[in-house]
N, C-alpha and C positions, 0 to 999 in steps of 0.2 A: 394441452399446454402449448402456448405459442413459442416461437423461436425467439431467443433473446437478441436484442439489437443494441450494439454499442452506440454511445452518444454521437460519435463522429464518423461512424462507418469505417473505422480503421485508418483515419487520416494520418498522413506522415509528411515529413519534410526533411530533406537532406541539405544541411548547411555545413558549418564546420563541425557539427555533431549531428547525429541522426536522431530525429524526434519522431515517435510514432505512438498512436493510441493502440492499446493492446486488449481492450475489453472485448466481450464481456468476461468478467472474472468473478468467481464466487468470493464473497466477503461476508464475514459474520463479526459483529461487534459483541463481545462477551464481557459483561460487567460482573465481577465477583472479587471480593477481597482476596489478596494473596493469603494462602494458607487455608482457604475454604476447602472443606472435605470434598474430594472428588474433582477439584479443579484441574489437577495434573492429569487425571484420567480423562476428563472432558476434552482438554486440549490435545492430548495424545490420540483420542478416538477420532477427533475431527480432522487433525492435520498430520498425525504421526510425529509431532514435535514435542519437545519438552516445554515447560513453562519458561518463557523468556525472562531474562534479567532486565533490570531497569534500562530503558532506552535501547533495547536490543531486539533484533528479529532473528528467529531461528528458522532454518529451512530444512525441508526433507523432500527432495525431488521437486515437484511442482506445487508443493504446499508450504505454508509458512505460518508462524505465530509470532506476532509482534506485541511488545509492551507499549501501550499508549498512555497510561497513567497508573497510579497505584492500584486502581480497581478496574482497569479496562484493558482488554486485549483485542487485537485485530487478527482474525483468522482468515487466511487467504488459501483458496483451493480452487480446483476446476469448478466452473459455474454449475455444471449439472450435478455436482456432489453436495451442494449447499443444503438442500432439504434433508438428505440423509445425515449430514453432519449435525444439523439442528436436532434431529432425533437422538443422536448419540450424546450430544451435550445434555439434553433434557434427562436422559437416562442416568448419565454419570453424576449429574448434580441434583437428582431427585431429592426433594426435601430440604435443599440448601437454598439460601437467599442468593439469587442471581438473576441476570437478565441476558438473554441471547436474542439478537435480532439479525435476520438475514438482510443485509444492506447492499447486496449485490447490484440491484437495479438502481441504487441511489448514488453510486460512485462511478467515477471515470478514472481510468488508469493509463498512464503514459510510461514509455521508456525513453530515456535520453542516454545515448551511447556514443562512444568514440573517445579518442585520446584526450579531447578537451571538453568532455561532457560536463565536468564540474563547473566550467566557466559559464555555461548556460544558466545554471542555477545560482551561481555566485551573484549574478546581476539581479536576481529576483528574490532571494531569501536571506534573512539576517543570520547566517550560519558561517562559522569558520570552517570552510571546506578543506583547508590545508591540514586540519587536525581531525577531520571526520573519518573514522575507520570503517572498513567494510563491516557490515552487519549491524551498524547502529541505525536505529529508526529515529527520525526527527519529526516531531509534530510542530509545525510552524506555520508560516504563511508564504505564499508565492505572490508577490506584489500585494494586491488588496484582498486576497481570498485565503481561507484556511486550506492547508495542504499537509500531507505527510509524505516523507520519502525516505528511502534507504539506498545505500550503495552496495553494489556487489562487484565482482571481478570485471564486468564489462560495462558498467554504467550505473544508472539510477532508475528506480521505479518511483513514480510520482502518483499519488492518489489525491483526488479532490472530489467535491460534490459534483454530481452529474449536471446540475443546473448551471455550473460555471465551466463546463468542459470546453466550450468554444473559446471563452476568454483565456483559459489556461493554455490551450493549444496556440492561440495567437501570441501569448507571451513567450512560450517556448520557441515558436517559429521566429519571432522577432529577435529574441535573445541569441539564436544560433545562426543568424545571417552571416554568410561569409564576409570577412573583413571586419567583423565586430569582436574578434577575439580580444581577450584581455592581455595587455602587454605586448 
């Protein structure tokens, strides 16, 4: 097995907010209708988390489970645990209609941190950041590309397709330039 390589080799930028790429990170897309037998067991086995409510992300240490749509969940975990988690999901949902895909190598992940971190994303995404609570997962866009992000106590985690990682890092870097703060 080869060593995983993040899309931008840990690129970072210190502006009025700190922006950094944090990959590689394990990610599993799990498609199953809410209420599917074994769904709660599968998410718990893979992440230690409960099934998240609509537009929420639930965390347990370095793992998380996020609601992406009525039948889609994003499971986040250490990269090296993704294969084992896939096996646990298959066992928990054996005989049930579902799809689980290890998308770890297809995604790029960034952190935007600091007192004005929300201003970086306010310039890029059509979201009311003044009302965005901690623990809410948003599936939206960042400028011209699909993205998802959630807020925690220290900032935001941003997820996008690996193929647009350079573009998204450029957006985040430009948006966090000193002197470009909002207001």
